[in-house]
Phi, psi and omega in degrees: 000143183273145177272174181298321181296317178296318178298320180296319179294317178297317178296322179294318178295316178298319178298318180295316178296321179296323177295317179298317179297317179298318178296318179296319177297319178299316179295317177298320179298316177298319179294320178298317179297317179298314180296318179299317178296319179294319178297317180298316179297316179297319179296320178298315179296316181296321178297318179296316179295318179297321178298314179297320179296317179299318179297316180297315179297316179300315180296320179296317179294323178296315179297317178299315180298314179299318180296316179297318178298316179298316180297320180296315179297316180296318179296317180298317179295315181296319179295318179299316180294319180296317179296322179295316180295320178295320179295316178297320180295318178297317178299317179298318180294319179296319178296318180298314179297318179297317179296316180298319179295314184292333179271351179078022182258012188299314183274351185278326183287143177295160183299327183291343177270350181278159179291140178251000000 
C-alpha cells in the first residue's frame, strides 16, 4: 500500500504530465488554426482565379460563336453570289446557243467556242 507521501508524488507527476499534455494540445490547436487560416486564404485565391478563368472562357466562347456566325453568313452570301453568277452564265450560254442555231451558225464555229 502506498503512503500519503507516495500518493502526493504520483499526483504531482500526473499534474506535471497533464500540464505537458495541455501545452501540447495548445500548440496543436494553434497549428490547426494556422492551417485553417492558410486553407481559407488558399480557397479564396482559388475561387478568385476560377472566377477570372470562367469569365475568360465565357468571353472566348462568345468570340468563337460570333466568328462562326460571321463566317457562316459570309459563306452563305458568297455561295449565293456564286450560284447567281453560274445561273446567269448558263442563261448567257443558252441564249448564245439559241442565237447561233437561229442564225444557222451552229456547225460553223470551232469546238473551243462551243459550250462545254
